[in-house]
C-alpha positions in Angstrom: 11.4 -13.9 -6.1 15.1 -13.5 -6.8 14.9 -9.8 -7.8 15.4 -6.6 -5.9 12.1 -5.3 -7.3 8.7 -6.9 -7.0 7.2 -9.2 -4.4 9.6 -11.5 -2.5 7.2 -14.3 -2.2 6.0 -17.0 -4.6 2.5 -15.6 -5.3 0.8 -12.2 -5.3 -1.7 -13.5 -2.8 1.1 -14.5 -0.4 2.8 -11.1 -0.8 -0.4 -8.9 -0.6 -2.6 -11.1 1.7 -5.4 -10.3 -0.8 -7.1 -12.3 -3.6 -5.5 -12.0 -7.0 -7.3 -9.4 -9.1 -8.8 -7.6 -6.1 -8.1 -3.9 -5.4 -5.8 -5.0 -2.5 -3.6 -7.0 -4.8 -2.6 -4.0 -6.9 0.8 -2.7 -6.2 -0.4 0.9 -5.6 -2.8 -0.2 -2.9 0.1 -0.7 -0.5 3.0 1.1 -2.1 1.2 4.3 -3.1 -1.7 4.7 -0.6 -4.1 7.6 -0.8 -2.8 10.0 1.8 -4.8 13.2 1.2 -8.2 14.4 -0.1 -8.2 17.5 -2.3 -10.9 19.6 -4.0 -13.7 17.8 -5.6 -13.0 14.5 -3.7 -9.8 13.8 -5.6 -7.3 11.6 -3.7 -3.6 12.2 -3.8 -1.3 9.2 -3.5 2.0 8.8 -1.8 4.9 8.5 -4.3 7.5 6.9 -2.0 6.6 3.4 -3.2 7.8 2.3 0.2 5.4 0.3 2.4 4.2 2.4 5.4 3.6 0.1 8.3 1.1 0.6 11.1 4.1 1.2 13.4 5.3 4.0 11.2 1.8 5.5 11.4 1.9 5.4 15.1 5.5 6.9 15.3 5.2 9.5 12.6 1.5 10.1 12.2 1.4 9.3 8.5 -1.4 7.2 7.0 -0.7 3.6 6.1 -2.6 1.3 3.7 -3.5 -1.4 6.2 -5.4 0.8 8.6 -6.8 3.0 5.9 -8.7 0.1 4.4 -9.2 -2.2 7.3 
């Protein structure tokens, strides 16, 4: 809290809604979601580092981390 970077909540769990140390609590899980599959099952991640909401997915047809995993 108090910074332009990083979570704006008091704990990682509060920010990510995932247990600390889980895959969902890693920054890249939400901010660099896997958006494309390439040759040999390699996943390419988004590099925007912006959170893509389910509403953005609906409006722009781009994958988001919430519905990709849940």
